[in-house]
N, C-alpha and C positions, 0 to 999 in steps of 0.2 A: 212473433212471426218475422223477425227482420232475418233470420237463419233459414236456409234451407232445414226441409225434413231430408234425414237419411234414403228413407224411400223415392226423393223427388231427384234424389245427387244419384242413386242408383239408376233411377230411372233414366234419367237425364245423357250421362255418361252411356250407360248399358245399350241404349238406340244408339248413341254415335258409334258406340262400336259396332255393332250390326249392318250400320249405314255404311262401315268403309271408312271412316272421315277420322278417327283416333285409334291410336295401338290399342291390345289390350293393356301392356302394362300404362298408360298415361289415360287410362279409364278406370284402371284399377286405383292409383295413384288419386284422382280427382273423386272416385266416391268415395274412399278412407278418408281424405280430405285432413284432419285436424284429431282424428280416431288414431290410435294405436292398431289396430286390425280388424279386419273382415274378412269373417268367413263361411260359409253357405256349408247347409246341416241338411242331412236328409235326401237331397238328386238324386235321382235315378241313375243306377250306374255307379254308385260312390257310397263305398261303405263308413266311412267318416266323413268328416267337416273338411272341404278343402278352400284355398287360397280364393279372389275373386276373379282373379285369370281365369283359372280354371275353371269354375265356375260359370264364368259367362262363357266361354268354348261350347262348353257343356251344354246349355240352354240355347244354345245356337245348332248345338248339334241334335237335338233332342227335337227342333222346329219353330224355339223360339221368333215370332217374327216382329216382335216387338213389345216395350216394356211401358205398363201403364200402373200410376199410382190411385191410391186408395186413402182418404183423412179420416176415416170414420169416428162422430164419437155416439154417445147414447143418444138413441131415439134415429140417428140419421147414419146411415150405411155408405154414405158416401164415396161410390170406385168400387162397390164390393157387386159379387155377384154370387155367393154361396162358392162349398155347402155350409150349414150353418157354423160347422167344426173352426171351420178356417176364419169366418166370419168375427166369430166370438174373438179366436186370437188375435186379428188385427184389432178390434175394437180393445181390447185390454192395451195395446201396443199405442191405437190410435195412427197408425199407416202400415201400410201395407206394399206390397209390389206384383202385379201379376203381368208373367208369361204372356204374352198372345199369339195361340197359335201350335204352346205346348202346353196348355190349360195346367199351369203349375202358379204357386202364389208362395211369398217369402216376407215371412212376419221376422220384425228385428228383434233380438233381444240382447240387450243393453246392459254391461255391468261395468264398475268400475275397479280396478284392478290394484293390487300395493298400499305401501303405506299413507296415512293420512299425510296433506300434506305434496306425497306424488306419485301421487294415483296416474294410473292413462287406465283410457276408456276402450273396451273390448267389442264387439259388435258380433255374435254367428243370424245370420239371416235362415229362420226355419223355413224348410220348404217343404211344400205338399199339395195333393192334387187342387182342381181347383173347377166351375162351372165353365163352360166357352159361353157366354153370354154376357150382354149388353151391360152394363155397371149402372150401378144406381145413382141417378140423378147427376148427372154430372151434363154440365150446360156444353154447349158450342163455344168458339173463340170470342164469336159475335156476339152471343149474349152476354158471355162473362163479362165483356168489354163495356157493355149498354149496363149491367149491374153494378157493376163497378163504379162507374160516373156515380149513380145515386146512390151505390153506399159511400161514397164517400163524403157527398156532400149530408147522408144522416149522421154519420160518426161527427163528423165538425159539429152539426147542429146540437146531436145529443149531450158532448162533451162540454160546448157552450152552456145547453143549460140547465145542465146539472152540478156547473161548477165547478170542473174538473180539471183540470189545471195542466193535463196532458192535450188541452186541444189550444195550447200554447207553447212555451218555451221546452219545457219538459215534451211534448212527441217530438220538438222541431229537432231538439240534441237529438233525440233519439234516432232520427231519421238521417242526419247531418250524419252521424257516424255508419249508420248501415252504408249513405253513399264513400263518403271516404273508403271504407272495406272493399267497395265495387273499383274504386277508383286506382288503387295498390292491385288492381288484376284479377280479385275475384270474377269468375264468372256465374251468372245466375241460371244461366243455363247451358248445354252443349252446344254444339257446330248440329248444323243439321235441321235447327227450329227455326219456323217461319217467323219474324218479326216483330208479327204481332202476340206472337205466343211472352216472349220475353215483354215486351211490352203491357201486356196481361197480369206476369209476374211480379212484374215488380211495383206495379198499382197495386196487386193483392198484397204484397207486404208491407206498401204502406199504413192499407185500412187494414191488417193485422195488427201491426205496430200500435195505431191507433185504441184499439182495442184492446191489448194487452195493456196499457199507458191506465184505461180507464179503469181497468180492475184490479190495478194494483196503488202505485201509490203519487197523490196530488203535489200540487207543491207546497203545501206542510208539511211534507212527509209520513201523511196517515195513509193507513192501508184504505184500499178499497177507492180511491181515487181522492180522499180527504172526506169523504160521508161521513155525516155525523149521525145517522140516524138507520134502523136497520130499511124501516120503508125507502128512503132513499137511496139502498143496496141494490135493493131488488125492484125499484125503479127503472138505476142504471143497470141490471142484467137484464131485464126485458128491453130494453132499447135496445141494445147493445146484440141481443141472440141474432135477430135477422140479419147483420151488418157481418156478424162474425160469420156465419152460414154461407153470405155471399163470399166473403175473403175466402174460404176453404173450396168453395165450388169454386172460383177461379184458381186457382194454386194447381187446382186436380185434372182443370181445363188447359192449362198451361203445357201442365208436363205430357199428358196426353196427346197434344196438339200432333206430335211425328205420330202416333197409331194411326190420330185422325187424319193425318193424310195422307199418309200410307193407303190405307185403308180406301180411301179417295182418288188413291191412282195418283194423288199428286207430288209422292218422292218413290 
């Protein structure tokens, strides 16, 4: 979770554009990031896929007031509000963006194009109607910040208890790499977000990184964090599941903070 989900980039920079804080070209560039192209298919009034610049303008014309993020997994429809067809597509992708005020949702379809060794990534956002209803299980920023502080302690304790090297140098190296990318100019959130949202997102990514490391390789290079038995693997998964859930909820809260502030009249 050191890298931003595509839905996060779309929501953050799309919100900055809707607020008039960045140009359409800058928003499209930031959303695409290292991907070769992003297009949006299924927009009302468009006969085929269109580029991000046109798509964001169309969403605004259709009444979009802000963009929310959903990061669902099986059994946890985080950020979704229906209908079931859209929820199922978002669950398959693991993420989605909901345009509030326009009752539209977008789910990314990601594909690698080109010969092996020289591939590039193309993304098509599939647009369809959604319900205008409160999103599922999204905390406030203050709630997310409190939960994350406890989750970070729990993650560190779990990694140490289960003898996962990720609680030491491996995790630190991954986090240092993330900070280095940030210092080279990577913006975690777009202009217009409150400082607390940035703080919550960065902490959520730290917690998510620890969870990811715990699920992969330990200091001895073995999978599952160096676990040597099925029971240890199961124990690790059970211990880390609520921590991972907290991290995802906090990420959604951070990306959705622009919409929350706007609805409260703070923007």
